N, C-alpha and C positions, 0 to 999 in steps of 0.2 A: 487312437482316440481323437474325436473331433475337438476343435478348440472350444474353450469356455466362452460363452457369450456374455460379454461385459458391455453394458449400456451406460453412457455418461450423459446425464441431463444437465446441460449447461456448457457452453463453449466460450466461457470467459477465461480469465487468467488461470483459475484453478483447474477447470476442465481441460483446457488446452495443455497445461503443463502435465496433468496426469496422462493424457494421451501420449505426449512426448516420452514421459518416463516409462510407460508400458512398452512402447516400441523400442526404447533403448535396451530393455531387457529381453524383448521378444520381437526382434526386427522382422522376422518372416511371418509373424502371426500364427505360429504353430501352437502356442499355448492359449492365446486370447484372440477371439474375433471381436473387434472393437467397433462400436457404434457410438457416435457423438451427435447429440441433438442441440442445436443452437437457435435461439429466437431471432437474433440479429441476422441481417442478410449477408454480411461479409465475414471474412476470416477473423479469427481472434486478434486482439490488439492489447497493448499494454495501457490499461486505464491510468496507471500512475503517471504516465507521461502526457496525459491530456492537457495539463496546465501549460506545458511547453508548446503544444499545438495552438492553444488559445493565445499564448504570448507571441506566436509567430517565429519562435526559435527552432521549431522542429516541424517538418512536413508530416502530414498524417500517414503517408506511406512508410515513414521510418519507424512508426510505433507498432507496425504489424508484427505479430508473433509468428505467423505462418505465411508462406507464399501461396498463390492460388493453386498450385499443383501438389501441395503438401499431402493431402489426404490420399490421393491416388498413388503417390509414390510410396506411401507407407501402408497401403492396404487397409485404410480406415473408411468405414461407411459414415461419411460426414453429411448431415442433413441440416442445412441452414434455413432461416425464414420459417421455421416450424416450431410449435410450442407443445409441450406435453400437457395434456388435460386431465390425466388420471393414471393412477397406478393400481393394478389388480395384483395384490400380493399373493393370492392363492394360485392364480394362473401364471404368475411371474410375467406380466405383460404390461406395457406402457401404451396408453392411447395418445395419439397426436391429433392436433387440430386440423390436419389435412385429411382426416378420416382413416389413416393407416394406423397400424399397431406394430410394436417391436417387442419380441420376447427376450428375456434375459435369464442368465444364471446368477449374475451379480449386477446390482444396480447401484450407481453412484450418483448422489445428489450433489451437484456443483452449481446450484441455482443462484448463488450469490446473494445480493441484497438490493433493495430498492430505496430511492430517496424518500426521506420522511418530509412531509409537507406540514409546516406549522399551521395552526388554525387561524389563518389571517383572512378576514373578509375580502372577497373579490379575487383571491389568489387562484381559485379554480372556477370553472363554469358549473352549471347545475348538474352536468353529467360526470363531474369529477375530473375532467381534463383541464389542463393548465390554461389560464386566461391568456389572451394575446399580450405579448410583451413580457411573459414570465417563462423561464426555462430552468430546469434542473441542471446540475453539472455532474453527469455520470457516464454518458455514452459518447461515441463519436458523433452521433446525430445531434446531441446536445451542443457539442463544440461547433458544429456547422451552423446551428441556429444562432448561437451566441455571436459568431463571426459575421453572420448575415445582418444582425441588428446593431451590434456594438460598433458603430462607425467611429473613427478617430475623433476625439473631442467630445463624444456624447457622454452624458452622465449615466452611470450604472450603479445600482445598489446591489450589494451582495448580502443575502440573509444568512448569517452564520460566520462566526470568527474562529472556527475550528481549523484543523490542518488543511482540509480540502478547500474550505472557503477562502483562506488566506492565499493558497496557491492560485485559485481562480482570480482573486483580487489583484495579486501581483502580476499575473499574466495580462489582465486587462489594462492595468496601469501602464505596463510596458508597451502596450499598443497605442497609448495616448488617450485612454478613457479617463474620465473624472470619476473615481471610484469611492463609494462610501460603504463601509462595512457596518451592518447593524447586528449587534450581538447582545443577547440578554444577560450575560454574565458580566462581572466587574472587570475581567481581563480576558484577553484572547487565549485560545488553546488551553483552557483551564484543566483539561484532562491530563495534559503533559507538563504544564508549566505552573510555577507558583506565581503569586501576584507580582513580585518584583521582576521576574523574567518577562511576564506578559506585558508589563508597562514599558519595559525597554524595547521589546519587540514591536509594540504598536508605535512607539516613537520612531524607531528605525524605519518601519514601513511607511510612516508619515513622510519621511524624506524622499520616498519614491512616489509620492503623490496620492497616497491613500488616506482618506479620512475615516474616523471611527465614531460610532455612536454606541457607547457601551452602557450596560445596565438599561437597555432599551429594547423593546419588542415592537414589531410592526403590528398595527391594529387593523389597517385597511389598505388594500391596493387600489390605486386610482389609475386606471389605464390611460396611458398617454401623459400622465403627470408624475407618478411615483408612489411613494409610501407615506401614509400618515402613521406616526408612531403613537404608542400608548400614552406619551406625555403631551400629546397634542401638536407636536412639531411635525414638520414634513421633510422628506428627503426626495429631491428631484431625481427622476430616473427615466430614461427611455427604455431601459431594460432592467428587470429584476432577476438576478441569478440566485436560485435557492440552493444552499448548501448547508442545511441545518441538521445533518446527520442521516444515517441510513438504518434500515430495519432488515433483518434477515428475511429472505424469501422462503417462507415455510409452508405456504398454502398447500402444495402437493403433498408434503409429508404429513401435515395435519389431517387432510382429507383421507389419507391412506391409513390413518390410525397409528402413526409412529409417535414416539414420545417427543414432544416439542415444548421448549421453554422460551427463552429469548431466541434460540436457534434450535436446530435439530440436534438433540442430545446424542453425543457419540462417546465411545470409550477409547482406550489407547490404541485399539486396532481400527479406529475410525468407523466402527460398526454402530448402527442405530439400534433401536429396540427390536428390529428384525435383522437376524444374522446374515441375510442375503442382501441387505441394503446398507450402503455406506454414505457418509457425507463428508465433504471437505470444503475449505474456504469460508467465505463470509456466511454461508447458510448454516455451518456447523457450530455447535457449542461444545467446546472442550474446556475443562477447568484450567488447563495450562497455558491458555493464550487468550488474546483478544482478536476480534474480527477487524476487517478493514485494512489489513496490511499484507504485503506481498510475501514476506519471509515465512510466516506460519503456513500459509496456503501451499507454498511450494515444498516446504518440508513435509507437510501432510501428503502431498502428491507422491513424493519419493517413497514414503513408508507404504502407502496404499499400493503403489505399483509393485513393490517387493512382495506384498501379500497376494495380490491378484494373479501375479505370474508365477508364484511359488518360488521366486528367487531367494527370498529370505523370510521364511515363515515366522521367525521369531521377531521380526521388525515390529516396533511399537513407536507411537508418537507420544512423547512425554511432555510436550509443551515447548514454548519458544521464549527465549530471553529477548524481549522486544526492545529494539533501538529505533526511535523515530527520528526521521530527518525531514525538515521542511524543504521542499523542492521549489524554491523561489529565487529567481535570479538576484544576485547581490546580497543574499542572506545566507549565513552559515549557521544553522541551528541543529543541534543534536540533543535529544532527551532520551534518557534510558532509566529503566527500573522505577523505583518509587522515590521521586524527587520532591514530594510534598512534605517530607519530614522537616521540622523546624528545630531551632536551637534549644527549645524547651524539652525536646525528647532526650532524656538522660541516657538512653540506651544506644544513642548514635552520636557520632562526630559529624558535625555539619559545618562546612566551610563555604563561604560565598564572597564574591567580589562583584561590585556593580559599577559600571562606567556608562551611564546613560548617554553622555555626549558622544562617546566613541562607539555607541551601539553594541556594548559588550556586557555580558552577564554570565558569570560562572558560579555553579553551585555543585558541591560534592558531598554525598552522604555516604558515610562509612559505618559498617557494623561488623564487629568481630574482625576488624582489620581487612575487610573486603568491601569493594564498592557495591553498594546496593541501590544507588540512584545518582543521577547527575543531570544538570542542565548546562549546556555549553553553547552560548550565543556569541558569535564573533570571535571564537577561540578554536580554530581548527587544530592547532598543535595539541592543546589540552584534550580536544575531542578524540583525536587519534590515540593518545596515551591512555585516557580513561576508558575508552571502549575496549582496548586491549585488556586492561585489568579486569574489566567486567566480564568479557567473553571467557577469559582463561581462569577466572576465579582465584587469582593468586593474591598474596598479601600486598597491601598498598605500601610503597616505600615510606620510610619514616618521615621524610621531608614532605609533609602534606602540601605545603605551599608550592613547592616545585611541581608536584603532580597537578595541582589546580592551574598552574601556569603552563603546563605542557612541557616541563623541563626535566622530567624524570620518567624512565621506563620501568617496567616491572623489575628488571634486574638492578635498578638503581643507576644504570648508565645514563649518559646524557640523552635527551629526547631525540627522536629520529629527525634528522635534518633533511632527509631525502630517502628515496627508495633503498639505497645501499644500507641504510641503518635499520630498516625494518627487519625484524626476525622472520624466518621462513614461516613460522606458525601464525603470524599476524593475519587476521581475516581482513581481506581487502574488500570483497563483495559479500556483504551479509546476506543479501537475498538468496544467493546461490552457494553460500558457505565456501567461497573460493579464497584460499590463502595466497600469500605472496609466493610461497614455495610451489604451489600448483601452477601459478602463472609462469614462474621460471622454468618449470618442467615443460610446459606447453610451448614456450618460446624456443627452448632448445630442441624441441621435437619438430620445429618448423613454423610455428605460429608467430610470425615476426612483426605483426602490426596489431593495432587495437581491434580491428575487424576480425582478424584471424584468431586472436586471443579470445574474443567474445564467442566465436563459433566453437572453439575448442573447450572452453571452460564455462561459458555462459556469463562470465563477469560482464557487468554493465547492462545486462538485459533485463534487470529487475526495475528498481526505482531510478536507476541511472546516476545516483549520487556518487558512485565510486569511479565514474569515468575519468576524472582528472587524475586520480591515484593510479589507475590502470595505464593511462597515457604516460605518467611519470615513470612507472616501472618499465614500460616498453621502451621509452627513450633511453633510460639507464642501461637496459640490457643491450640495446643496439650499440651503445658506445663502449661497452665493456666486453662484448663477445668477440 
């Protein structure tokens, strides 16, 4: 039998990961003939690490997911700098903007999302393109434009105080720019943080040279000058970075008659309303997760690879327990579950500690003796402990204060002081579901440094926040083996 023709529309993080997962299961291409279509001219890269590129702490070459020869080595028909323009579901054919077509037996939409532009006068030209001095923060090209304009000491305004906006702001401040974040809500990262945590985080970021204009919206962009806000005040800026959220890229799916809501609606098999068409990543809408994060997209890629190759036909995606980490130098922030519960909720235990001067804020929400939410700013030990409790779904130790301070593990033993104290089941890299035990196995099999461990297990290749932990485990193993 000839291989099944699988076409992936999108060569971002989700599409690239799916291709990797398919070839891990079908290395010779006997089951799947794989075609990947990407709009950008270069190989896939890790968008999550773009803030490090802006900050100058990581070179753009280091965020690539694939080397130039990757597609040829794995028998993949990779087409870059080309865009899909239409899907013919009856003929099972995709039209591309270079005039060619590609047929499929199974089609995967991994089209991602696009930046949302707030309705600010002057932000765009008449044709809808961004005005000079305005850039979104989404692609490698965006990073290059930011670095071209944002000279050291130059004032920069960031529209949006969400996760990505703060990462961009911290990166620019680290380069010596005078950064002002304009955010319409009363505190930053309001989706993940409560007001108390948001206030402490803004104060902490202020010590890194970032100013905030909260409860404020931009009314007009003045090229060469900056922003005029809705209260009449002005923010000087040579560059305006827009990071006001994203919207799922659903145009192709909608035009093809697939069911679309906020994203392309999928079931637990990642199927759309057409059984031959699937969707993963930011463009997909599944009730068990939120878009915009690495971990759900890569879990979806693994499930779909099982299904498309026939490796595990019972595989299903049931959702992801999301743990959010702010990737900003000098800031240690973890938020998980539903942390907006307050002390007035009689069905939950809520504990919190606030230390604005020290830049620390911790909050723990417990229901039926299990962690259901937490905010952990400036508390890495507590973050490690509580994330373990959350991941494993085990009862919270009776000494709640010890847990909040990071001094108790699920077993009730003292908190982990180092790699030796972590249990083998502890998840070190959430993006790739890599446990300490898996790292130990890989080390004993010959992966004796961080680069080799990353290659063997994929730890550190997602959001990168686990790199210090992986380094610590590698160092510990090197001294004890």
